[in-house]
Structures are given as C-alpha cells and as structure tokens.
N, C-alpha and C positions, 0 to 999 in steps of 0.2 A: 166216640159212642155213635152206633146208628142214629141218623135222624129220622125220628118217628112222627109220621103225620096221621091224625085220625081221618077217617073216611067212612062215608056209607057206603059206597060203591067202588069197584076197582077201576083202576083207570083203562083198561082195555088195551094196555100197550103190551101184552104178552108176557109180563113179568111173571116169574114162578110164584105159585100160590100155595101157603101152607094152611091147611084145614084140620083143626083138632077135631078129632071124632072118639067118643067115648063107647060107643056100640053100634052094631052093624046098622041099626036104623038111620043114624047121623051119617051114612055115606049117601052122596048124592044119587038120585033113583038110577040116573042113566048109567052109575057106574057099580052099581051094587051086584050085579052079577060077576065084573071082573074082581072086584073085591073078594067076593065068596070063592071065587075061582083060586085067588091067592092064598086064601085062608086068613083075610085080614078081619080081625073082629072089634078092633077098637081097643083091645088090650094095651096097658100102658108098656111103652118102649117099642110098640110095632110102628112100622112104617111102610107106605105103599106108594110109589110113584107111578102117576097116570097120566095121560092126556085130559085137558080140561074137557067137561061134557059138551056134547054138540050144542051149539047154540052160544058158546062163550068163545072169546077169542081166543086165537091159537096160543099154546103154551103148555105148561105141565102144573099138575096139581100134585102137591104132596100131602098124602093123608098121615095125620100124626095121631097115634093111638094114646089116648089120656087114661084110659079106665075109669073108675070111679072117683076121679080126681074132686078133692074136697077143700084142701088147703091151698093157700095162695103159693106156697111151695110146690104143690103138685103141679100147678099150671106153671109155674116158672120152668120146671123141668120138661114139661113138654114143649114149651116153646123153645128152649135151648135144644133139645134133642132134635126137632125140626130143623133149625138152624145148622146145626151139626152136619144133619145129612145133606143140607145144600151145600156147606163149606168143603164137605169130602170131594165134591165134583172138582175135577181137574180136567184142562183141554186134553182130549184124546183117551180119558179114562173109560169111555164107554157111552151107552146109549141114556136116554131120560136126561135126568137134570145135569149130566156131565158135558156140559156146554162152556165151561170157563167161569171166569169171575163175573157175578152178575151185579149191575150197579144198583138194582132195586128190587125188592120182593114185597109181596103181600101177604099179611097174615090174618087169615078170615075168622074172626071172632065174634061174627054175629049169630044172636041167638044165646050169647053168653051174659052172665052176669058182668057188670061193670069193673068190679073187682078183679074178675076172673080173666076178662080182657086185657087189663093193665098188667096183671102178672105173666100172661103169655109174651107180651112185648118186653118185659122186664128180663124175663129168661132169655130170649133171643140176643138182647142186646149184650147180657153178661156173657153168652157164648160166642158173639161176634167179635169180642176184644182180640186184638192183636198188638203186640207191641212191635212196632215197625221203624223205631229212630234209627237204628243201625242197617237193617236191610228191608227198607221200606219195599222192596220188589218181591219179598219173600212173605209178604204178609197180605195176601188178597182178602177182600171181606166185601160183603155188600155195603153200599154207602148210605142207603136209606130203606125205611120200611113203611109201608102203607098199613096201618092197623084198621081193619075193616070192622065197623061196629055199628050197631043199629042207632045208636044216639050219642055223637061224639060230645056233646054236652054233658051227658051223663057219665062218661067215661074220664072226661078231662080231668076233674080233681083226683081220681084215683090213679092216673097216670103220672100226673105232676107229682104226686107222692112217692110212687115206685120210682120214676125218673130219678129223684133227688138222690135216693138210696144208690140207685146203680150208678151213677155219676160219682159219688163218693166212693165206692167200691173200686170203679175203675181209676181214679184218680190215685188211690192206693196201690194199684197193681202197677200203674205207670211209673210210681216212685221206686217200687220194689224191683221193677225191670231194669231199671238203669244200672249200668256198670259203676263201679266205684270211681274210676277216673272222670266220670262225667257228675257223677252226683256226689260231690265232695261236701264237706260240712257247709260250706260257703253257699254251694249251688241249692242244697237241700234248704238251708234257710232262705235263699231266694225265692224258690218256689213256695213256700209257706208265707212269705210276704205277699206274694201275689193273690193270696186269698183274700186281701183286703179288698178287693173289688166287690166281694160278696157280702161285704158288711162284717167281716171277720176281723177284730183287732188283734195285730200281730206285734209282738215285742221280742225282740232277738238280743239277747246278753252274749256279748264278746268275753274275750280272757280277762279284760281289766275288770269288768262288772261282776264276772263269776268269781274273780279273787276277792272282791269287796263283800260279795255274799257269802264267802267262807265256803263255797262248794267245792270241796277237797276230792271227793270222789271222782266228779266228773272231770275235773283239772289233771287229776292223776292219770285218769284212763286215755284223755286225748293229749297228754305232754308229750309222748314221743312221735307224734305225727306232723307232719308239715303243714297238714290241714287243721286248724286250730278247732278247739272245742267250742261248740255253743249252745244255748238253751233257748229255745223258742216257745213263747207263751201266747196261746191262741184264745181269744175270749170272743164266745157269741153272746151277747146280753140279753136276748129273747126278750119277752114282753111281761113276765111274771116277776114280781117282787119276792123272789125265792132264793134260797142259797143255790149256787150252780152244782151241777154234778160234774165231776172234775177226771178227765182222762189222762194218762200219764202212759207215754209209749218210748220204748227202747228205741233209739236211733243212730245205732252204730253202722256208719256208713261202710265200714270193712272191718273186719276183725281178725288179724293175724294170730291172736293169742298173746300178743306180746312176747316178753321174755319167755314165757312159758309156751313156746311156739306150736301152734298146731300142726298136726302131719300134712304134707302137701297135698295129699290126695284128698279131693273134695274141697280144698280150701276155696275154689273160685265161689262156692256156694255161699260165701260168707258176704258177698255184696248183699244179700238180702236180710242181714242181720240188724235191718233198719225196719224191717216189716211192721213192727209194733207200732213204731211213731208213724208209720205211713198210714196203717188203719184208723189211728186216733185223727190224723189230719183228714182223712176220708171222711170220717164221721163228723167232723165239724163242718165239713164242706156240705155233707147232706142235711145238717140241722138248718144252715143258712138258706141251702137253695129251697127249702121247704117253709122257711121263715119259722121255725118251731119257736113257740112260746117259751119253751125251759132254757134258762141260762145254763151255759157250759162253759168249760175251760179245759185246755188241753198243755199239758206240760211235756215238752219233747227233749231231752237230752240228747244233741247231736255230737258224735265224735268218731275218729278213728283210732283203734286201738293197734297201734306200730311199734316196731322196735326203733329206738334211737336214742342218741344221748340224755335226753331228757325222759325216757321210758320209765314207768315204775317199776318196782322190783318186789318179788316174794320176800317176805320179810319186812316190809315197809310198813309205819304203821300212819294212817290217814286220819285227819280231822275232817268230818263231814260238815255239811251245812247245818245240821242240827246240834253240833257241838261234841257229837259222839266219837269215839276213835275208834278204829276199825284196823286190825291186823290183817295184811294181805298174806294170803297163803299160794294164790294161783293168779296171775295176770289174767289167765284165759277165763277167769269167773268175774268179767269186768261188768256184764249187764247189771249185776244186782247194785254193784257201786253207783253207777251212773243213775238208776232209778230210785236208790235211796234219796239220793239229793233232791231228784225231781218231786218225790212224795214230800220231802221237807218243804219244797217250794209250794207245792199244791195246797198244802194245809194251810198256807196263809189265806187263801180265798174262802175259808170255812166252808168247806163243800157240803152238800148233803151226802155225798157218798163219793168214793174214790176208787177208779179200776184201773189198773195198770196191763198192759199187753208187752209180751216182750218174747222174742225167740230166744229162750233164755237158757235152757239145759238140755243135754243130750239124754239126761236120764228119764225125762218125760216122754221123749221118742221111743226109748225102750219100753217104758210102761204102756203107752197109748198108741204108738205108731202115727201113721199119717190119717187116722180115722177120728180122734177128738182131740182138743186141746184141754190142758190139765187146768182146773180151777180150784183155787185155794181162797181163803179168805176168811174173817172175823164176824161176819155177818150173815146168819142163813137166809134171811130176806133176801137180801142183795145176791147171793150166792144163787138162789132160786130164780130170782127174777132174770139173772143173766144166763141162766140154764135155759130157760123158757125163751127167751130172746133169741139164742142160738137155734134152738131146735125149729124156731119158726123160718128163720132163714138159709137153713141148711148148713149152719157153722155150729156144730154140735159141743157140748163141753163134757167133762166128766170129774166129779169133786174128789178131790185128794186130800190127804190129812196134814195137817200141822202139829205133830204131837210134841210133849214135853221133851221128850229125848232129842229131838230134833234141835230144839234150842239149847239144849245142854252141849251138844256137840260142837255148838259154836263159841263156847266159853274160851277166853284167851287169857294168858299168863301176863300180857303186856299191854293189852287194851281192853276197852269196854267188850269188844267181841270180835271173832274171826269172820272174815268174809266168807270163808267155806270151811270144810272138814278135809281132813287128808286121809287117804288109804285107799282101798280098793271097794268095790262091792257097796258103794255109799248111796244112800236116798238124797242124790245132790238136788233134785227138784225140790223136794220137801224142806232141806237144807234151806235153799235159797229162798223159798217161802217165808219159812222162820226168820230169816236175815231180814227180809223186806217188812214183815209185820212190826219190827223193832222200829220201824221210821215212819209208820202208818198212823201211830196215835191211836186215839178213841174214835176217829171218823169211821163209819162203816165201810170197808175196805174189801175188794176182790182183786185176785191176781191169776192173768190168764197166761199161762206157759203156752205159747203157739208155735215153739218149734215142731217141724214135722207136718204143720198144716197150713204154713206160709206158703206154701207152693204145692202145685199139683204135679205128682209124678207122670201122669197120663190125664187127657182129656177127659172130661165128663160132661152132662148135660148144662153146667152151669160156667164153664169155662174151659179155654184150651190148657195143655200143659204149660206150666209155669207159675207165675205169681197169682194166688187168689184173691188177694185184698182181705183174707179172712180177718174179722174184727169190726171192719167197717160198717156192714149192713147190722151185725149184732149189737153195736152200741146204739146206731140209730133206732133200731127197734125197741131196744131198752128204753131210751128215753121216750118214745113215742108212746109206748104202753104205761110206763111207771113213773114217769118224771114230768108230764106235762099237764097234770092236774095238778095245782098250786095248794088243793086241800089234803093231798097226800103226804107231803113234808112240813 
C-alpha cells in the first residue's frame, strides 16, 4: 500500500501533483487559459496534464475532473482515476507525465472537507495496488503519497478509518492473487495466523479436529488433495458486550471440480476460488486496524478440491457437521458443502447476523455478469443493510430469490437433501442459496455469490485488472454503519 503522509504544503522536490477540480474556477488562475483551450471544465473523468504554475517548483500538475462529487465513493474514484493516469506513464511513451516510475507524488486536497480528502487518498491507494510477488519488475508504482490538506489534525481520523478499509481490501487482493502452488491450505492458514499481531484471535482446525467436529462436507471436499483441509476461526472481540457479527468465506485454494472435472479452458482462474474467504479475512483486518467496537467472527473453510484416491464421488452421502445427510450430485458444487459446515460452526457463536461470501456459481455470472454480486437471504433488514453498504463502497449487490420450488428441487430419496439439482438450464445460484439456508438456522443470514466480481477483467478507477477484493470493504462498511451501536441489537 502507498505510504501516505499528511502535509500542509508540498515538499518542493518536483514530484508530480494531482489536483482535483470540480469546475473551471477551481483551476489555478495562471493555468485557466490553458485549461479552457483544452476544453477542461472539471467534469468527472476529465484529466489535463500541465506544467506547474509560475512560482512553483519545476514539475507537472495533473488536473483531475471530479464534477459535482458528493459521496466518498465519488472522491475515491477521482483519486483513483488520477493515479491511473500517472501509472499509465512509461519510459519513452511521450511528453508530460511519461517519465517512468515515480517514487513519490502529491495529491492536493487543500480546500476540501476532511472526509473528501481522505477518500481521495483511499482511491489512489486502491488503484496503485500491484501484485508483484512473482514479477516485481513488472509492477512499477509510486511508493509514497503526500496528501496536501489544510489541517492534518482534522484529516487524520478520517484517513485512519479509510486506510484500515483499504488495507483490508488489499490484503484480500494479495491473497486472491497468489497461485495455488504458493497459497496452499497450510500457507493460507499461516497467513491468517499472522493476523494475531493485530489483536485477532486465530484458531486453525486440522484434519483430526475436523473429524471430531463431524464436518463431513469440508473433509469430503478436501479429501482428494495432498494439501489437507483446514477450518480457520478468526475472532475480533471489540469492546461491546454484544453478539458478534459472523462472516463465513469460501476458501477453495484451487478447484479442479474433482471427479466432475472442469473443462481445461479457463481452469487456471480457479486459483481465485478462495476470494470469499480472502474478503472475510480482509474485513476482519480492517475492523482490527480501526479498533472497531463491534465483536466479529470469521469462519473460513480452506480446502483444495482435487482428484485422488480419497476424492469424494457423485452419489456419495455425507453427514454434515449439523448432523444432516447430503446426497452428492456433482463434486464441482463443492463450495456449498464447505460453507454449510462453516455456517454450522458460526452458529455456535450465537451471532447477531451471518453473512457468507463465495465465488459459488456460474449461474450468477450468467444472471448478473461482472456488474453485481448476487444477494440472497432470510432477513430483509440485513439484506437491505448489505446492499446499502455495497453501494457506498462501489461493491453493488442485486437481490435474488429463494423460492419454495428451489428447495423442493433438492429433495433426495437417500438423504435429507441433495447438494444440487441435475439437468440443464437450472437456477443453480438459487438452488445453492436454498441449500445453504438449510444450515443457517433462524439467525438473520445473507448469502453473497461473488462469482464474476471477485476479479476485474480490465482496470477501473478503483483497481487494476485482476483481484478486486470485493466484499472486504463492503463488510467493514456494514459493521461501521449498522453494528457498532450496541443499542441496535
């Protein structure tokens, strides 16, 4: 993450400076003629690269059009768009800002409200993220950002809050970007255990403890891999004597489909089948970094769905942690099995609400594409709160149904229920939600099917192409707005 320092004045070292402008009057007086000649009016999405005005140190000024920005998200997108223009520069690519990697830049937020200034910096940090573990030379980005503000003391608490959410999101991206030979179940568990330094209590259950708990779904899904299944339980105790909010995240480090083998084309993307677990872990980090008063718990089932002598089969009947039996129809519908066991474990904490996140079905991608995640649930208030939190951070949801017929389709002749239905043109996303509802009990519950939004097909203002960290900031925003007041629950 960019190292951000709050300053009242630029250093004067000639670093590039980004200036948000919402109307022509916001352009420095000495540059207004040049801006007018270029047609720059400050409309959202406009950018203009100019020399710094006379009297300033030698360097470049990038004007960023914000339009009538009102929400924090508008300012984040403006900051990210400006940073993107800077990152587009490469040695030899032309005049202006195109002078190669820049170790430091300045973001001029003087004259803005403290929360707007913090949001600008948050957007720049989100856009600056790069995964460089395998090819560090291919991931140039600024190293530090000076946020120029009228009062560092006034902006500091807003920036601390925004920075926590950004760090949580980037932690989720880092995890999701890792290839499966690096992020095995053991390695994933170790990365989670390292969160203890932030005050998060972490307990990782290995195969023997999973067997004692009777978590037959997780054990079956992970049984065919040389990398054994794990269940990670993360707890943030907060400061309120209130029931925790529970996050449940699918952590499939890789999904071959098992015996119901996936097609080869595109299977490499299945290294991101743990994005739901990564998002939940990132949300827990954000809560800890900003010392949220709300208690929270995350239950993350970690496994690799592989083919081996011990792999589970279509037609098997599994006994889940809840005691219910499930007929396996398709070993590639493994996510709902591990989530069902994780929901059972999460209920032991008597949570105020449960939300699970998973790259669960191709059906939700068919329905919603890469534009929104699917939202299912049993509690209208919780679903509305989750949707509002998603809109606030640019991670939108769309409500989907769980009908009586969806549950009827899961009736089994040899078990309590089937894992999924069989046939063509099925509403599998709704079937998966109906299955999970059977394990959520009477606790307010929401299910977010994030398949299709866990990665960006192309760069946008809030991130480069690749892992998006979708869900981490959404969950943090949800807690901040609806679960930190002990009188609400």
